[in-house]
C-alpha positions, 0 to 999 in steps of 0.5 A: 500500499503506498503512503498516501493510501495508508494516510487516506485509510487512517483518516477514515478510521479517525472519522475524518472523511473528506466528502465529495465537493468541488474541492478536496484535499487529502493532506495528512493530518497533523501529528500529535508533535505537530499540534503540540509545535503549533500550540507552542508557536501560537502562544509565541505569536500572541505574546509577541503581537501584544508587544507590538511585534511580529515574527519575522523571517526571510522567505525565499522559495525555489519552486520546481514543477514536475509534469508526470503523464502517461502519454506525451500528449497528457503533459502540461505544456510549458505555458501552463506550467508557467501560469501555474507558477504565476498564480502561486507567486501573485498569491504569496508575494503580497505577504513577503513570501517570495517565489522563484521559478527554479525549473520544471521536469516532464516525465512520461510514466503511466504508473507515477501519473496514477498517484493511487498506486505505490509509486509515490516514493520512486517518483520523488526520489527520481525527481525531487530537486533542490533542498528542504527550502524548495517546494516541489510540485508534482502534476499527475494525471490522476489523484483517485480521492482529491484534487491535491495534498501536501506535506507540513514541514517537519524535521527532515534530514536530507536523504530521509524519507521525510525529505523526499516526500516533502512537496505537494502533489496535484491532479492536473485537473486541479491546476491554478489556485488549489496549488496555493491552498496546497502550498499553505500546508507545506508552509505550515498552515492547517485547515481552517476548520481543523478539528471539525469542532467549534469549541477546539483549538482548530488551526491554532492561529488566533485570528481565524474564526471558530469553524465546525467544519469545511465550507463549500461553493462561495456563500455570501456569508456562513457562521457554523459557530454562532456563539464564537466571534466572527463569521466562518472565513470563507475567503481564506485559502485554507477553507474548503470553499471553491477556489474563486472564493479565495483571497486571503490569508490573516495576519496570524496565519503569515506569522504562523508561516514565518515561525514554521519557516524559522523552525523547519526550513531556514 
């Protein structure tokens, strides 16, 4: 069984089933260690904001795009790959997150192009480029259960399995703003509705309102936790609203990105 398949079935066992919708993400659930790190970061970030300070990081990311298809005709064109990079750059540059288009690869391999099998590690060991500061995005023909997924930052010595699996995978049909959602995970952000519980810690970012579960479509407004301040963050890149509804990350999320970068990728 592939690592990604194992994560999917583990999520079923935990009761976190990704329901069909216009967009779905199969990024693995945060580990207990990652949750505890996020809680510690939240405490520090709040303390710094009260003192009039913010978390600072110098974030410069080399982006590698890997087109993988079962056929030559199925490979993403150079212009499509450039457009995907441009979308990412336009999304993150307002937040002082600097992306550089480091390069691309194109590979015809029917097994790798169907990410439902056990070929994730062989594909990534062959194609991955750069260091742990480099974002590798694999664009494949098919993801059986999702639009995309990405791994959260962690301790990943070069050459380790965590180093090679690091990065994001997209179904070719999901190219566009969805890559920004997945890149948010790569930068250390959880879903705004993480935990699916109004009274839980959610994403451990204090300026994203409580949310009982993922949104869908692009509603005029939604308040799934009426006993808590604020409406659901339907325009946030880390919700499940449709991609054309996304417009923002919060200041607290950018503090978290900077904290995660300083801890794991700087």
